[in-house]
C-alpha positions in Angstrom: -29.4 -38.8 -54.2 -32.0 -41.1 -55.1 -32.7 -40.0 -58.4 -28.8 -40.4 -59.1 -28.9 -44.0 -57.8 -32.0 -44.6 -60.1 -29.9 -43.5 -63.1 -26.9 -45.2 -62.2 -29.5 -48.4 -61.6 -30.8 -47.9 -65.1 -27.4 -47.3 -66.7 -26.3 -50.8 -65.6 -29.4 -52.4 -66.9 -28.9 -50.7 -70.4 -25.3 -51.5 -70.3 -26.4 -55.4 -70.0 -28.4 -55.5 -72.8 -26.0 -53.4 -75.1 -23.2 -55.5 -74.3 -25.5 -58.7 -75.0 -26.3 -57.3 -78.3 -22.8 -55.9 -79.4 -21.4 -59.4 -78.8 -24.1 -61.1 -81.3 -23.3 -58.7 -84.1 -22.8 -55.0 -84.6 -26.2 -53.6 -85.6 -28.1 -50.1 -85.1 -30.0 -51.7 -82.2 -26.5 -52.0 -80.3 -25.5 -48.6 -81.6 -28.9 -47.2 -79.8 -28.4 -48.8 -76.7 -24.9 -47.6 -76.4 -26.1 -44.1 -77.0 -28.7 -44.8 -74.1 -26.3 -45.9 -71.8 -23.6 -42.9 -72.7 -26.8 -40.2 -72.4 -27.7 -41.9 -68.6 -23.9 -41.1 -67.5 -24.5 -37.8 -68.9 -27.5 -37.7 -67.0 -25.9 -38.7 -63.5 -23.1 -36.0 -64.0 -26.2 -33.4 -64.5 -28.2 -35.1 -61.7 -25.1 -34.8 -59.2 -24.1 -31.4 -59.9 -27.9 -29.8 -59.8 -28.0 -31.6 -56.0 -24.7 -30.1 -54.6 -25.1 -26.7 -56.5 -26.8 -24.9 -53.4 -24.5 -26.5 -50.8 -21.3 -26.1 -52.9 -21.3 -24.6 -56.2 -18.2 -25.8 -58.2 -16.5 -25.3 -61.5 -15.6 -28.7 -62.1 -19.0 -29.6 -63.4 -18.4 -26.7 -66.1 -15.9 -29.1 -67.8 -16.8 -32.9 -66.5 -20.4 -32.5 -67.9 -19.1 -31.5 -71.8 -16.0 -33.9 -71.3 -18.9 -36.8 -70.5 -21.0 -35.2 -73.6 -17.9 -35.5 -75.8 -17.5 -39.3 -74.7 -21.3 -39.6 -75.5 -20.4 -38.5 -79.4 -17.5 -40.5 -79.2 -19.2 -43.7 -78.3 -21.9 -43.0 -80.9 -19.3 -42.3 -83.8 -17.1 -45.2 -82.8 -19.8 -47.5 -82.8 -21.2 -46.7 -86.1 -18.2 -47.5 -88.2 -18.9 -50.9 -87.4 -22.8 -50.2 -89.0 -21.4 -48.4 -92.2 -17.9 -49.6 -92.7 -17.7 -47.6 -95.7 -17.5 -44.5 -93.6 -14.8 -46.2 -91.2 -12.1 -43.7 -91.5 -14.1 -40.5 -91.0 -16.2 -42.0 -87.7 -12.8 -43.1 -86.1 -11.1 -39.8 -86.6 -14.2 -38.3 -85.1 -14.5 -40.5 -82.3 -10.7 -40.0 -81.5 -11.2 -36.4 -81.8 -14.5 -36.4 -79.2 -12.4 -38.6 -76.6 -9.3 -36.2 -77.1 -11.1 -33.0 -76.4 -13.1 -34.5 -73.3 -9.9 -35.4 -71.9 -8.6 -32.2 -72.0 -11.8 -30.7 -70.6 -11.1 -33.5 -67.9 -7.8 -32.0 -67.2 -8.7 -28.5 -67.1 -11.7 -28.9 -64.9 -9.6 -31.1 -62.3 -7.1 -28.3 -62.5 -9.1 -25.6 -61.8 -10.9 -27.4 -59.2 -8.6 -29.1 -57.1 -5.1 -27.2 -57.8 -4.0 -24.2 -55.8 -1.6 -22.0 -57.9 1.3 -23.0 -55.6 1.1 -26.5 -56.4 0.9 -26.3 -60.5 3.8 -28.4 -60.5 1.2 -31.5 -59.6 -0.3 -30.8 -63.0 2.5 -29.5 -65.4 4.6 -32.5 -64.5 1.7 -34.9 -65.3 1.2 -33.8 -68.3 5.0 -33.4 -69.4 5.1 -37.5 -68.3 2.0 -38.1 -70.1 3.0 -36.8 -73.5 6.4 -38.7 -72.9 4.4 -42.0 -72.7 2.1 -41.1 -75.5 5.3 -40.9 -77.8 7.1 -43.8 -76.1 3.8 -45.8 -76.6 4.7 -46.4 -79.9 7.7 -48.1 -78.9 5.1 -51.2 -78.2 3.5 -51.5 -81.0 5.4 -54.2 -82.7 5.8 -55.8 -79.1 2.2 -55.8 -78.6 1.4 -57.1 -82.5 -0.2 -53.7 -83.1 -0.3 -51.9 -86.6 -1.4 -48.4 -86.1 -0.8 -47.3 -90.3 -1.6 -44.1 -90.7 -3.4 -43.6 -87.7 -0.2 -43.4 -86.0 -0.5 -39.7 -85.5 -3.4 -39.8 -84.0 -2.8 -42.4 -81.5 0.5 -40.3 -80.2 -1.7 -37.6 -79.9 -4.5 -39.3 -78.0 -2.2 -41.4 -76.1 -0.4 -38.3 -74.8 -3.8 -36.7 -73.8 -5.0 -39.9 -72.2 -1.7 -40.7 -70.2 -2.0 -36.8 -69.2 -5.2 -37.4 -67.6 -4.8 -40.6 -65.5 -1.6 -38.7 -64.4 -3.1 -35.4 -63.6 -6.0 -37.1 -61.6 -3.4 -39.1 -59.8 -1.2 -36.2 -59.2 -3.8 -33.8 -57.7 -5.4 -37.0 -55.6 -1.7 -37.7 -54.1 -1.8 -33.5 -53.7 -4.7 -33.8 -51.4 -3.8 -36.9 -49.7 -6.5 -39.1 -50.7 -9.1 -37.0 -48.7 -11.0 -35.6 -51.8 -13.5 -38.1 -52.7 -14.4 -36.3 -56.2 -10.9 -36.5 -57.5 -10.5 -39.8 -56.3 -13.1 -41.0 -58.0 -11.9 -39.5 -61.2 -8.5 -41.1 -60.8 -10.1 -44.7 -60.5 -12.4 -43.6 -63.5 -8.9 -42.9 -65.4 -7.5 -46.0 -64.6 -10.6 -47.9 -65.6 -10.8 -46.0 -68.7 -7.1 -46.6 -69.6 -7.5 -49.8 -69.2 -10.4 -50.0 -71.7 -8.3 -47.9 -74.3 -5.6 -50.6 -74.1 -8.0 -53.3 -74.6 -9.7 -51.2 -77.6 -6.3 -50.7 -79.5 -6.0 -54.4 -79.8 -9.5 -54.5 -81.3 -8.7 -51.7 -83.8 -5.2 -51.9 -84.3 -4.3 -55.4 -83.9 -5.6 -58.8 -85.5 -7.9 -61.5 -83.6 -8.6 -59.4 -80.9 -12.4 -58.8 -81.2 -13.5 -61.8 -79.5 -16.7 -61.7 -76.9 -14.3 -61.6 -74.0 -12.5 -58.3 -75.4 -15.8 -56.8 -76.4 -17.2 -57.4 -73.0 -13.8 -56.6 -71.0 -13.5 -53.2 -73.0 -17.0 -52.0 -72.2 -16.8 -53.3 -68.3 -13.9 -51.5 -67.8 -15.2 -48.4 -70.0 -18.7 -47.5 -68.6 -18.0 -47.7 -64.9 -14.8 -45.1 -65.8 -17.4 -42.8 -67.4 -20.0 -43.3 -64.5 -17.0 -42.8 -61.7 -16.2 -39.6 -63.4 -19.6 -38.4 -63.5 -20.3 -39.5 -60.2 -17.3 -37.0 -58.8 -19.9 -34.3 -59.3 -22.2 -35.7 -56.5 -19.1 -36.4 -54.2 -17.1 -32.7 -54.5 
């Protein structure tokens, strides 16, 4: 438990310095600090999985850890698009792809760990609803003063995966009567993840939504989300 606590504390410290640097300017230093913060949430997951491995081996870690690695890669690529604006498009596509794959891994791991075959509806229904919400989200493009442009297909697909992740984790938490600490942590993490992406969509596809308050709230929802997902491996 102590090593995991030390990793989480280190993550909080590095996150502070990263956000401070990011608010000042987009730089290689900010990208480096962001990468370190992300490496630490992967480290937290590995630490938690190792600690619980002997007492209660789980399949969840086989999917959550690679999912967090995808988050790490997405973090690096989406920050480098500001450092190298001439490569904005490929870095943006790479970032969305990494996070999308991460959501698929989270959903798969949760389903295998927490969903008995007889209760498969708790996964299928959320995925169907999440997909519908991903398409429905496009109806909010103009009301939210966003312009997805040629990124619209990517935004629809990513939105479907994100909403499916949120609804699936919530459905599985409900299935277990909110008594499984690990799935509860993932569900709370997914809600914060969605909040972060909502803020980020304004930064990427809106105008005037890249203020310091937007940057700060984005990262103060995103990183707790990933750390909660990582923490789930210690709570299984």
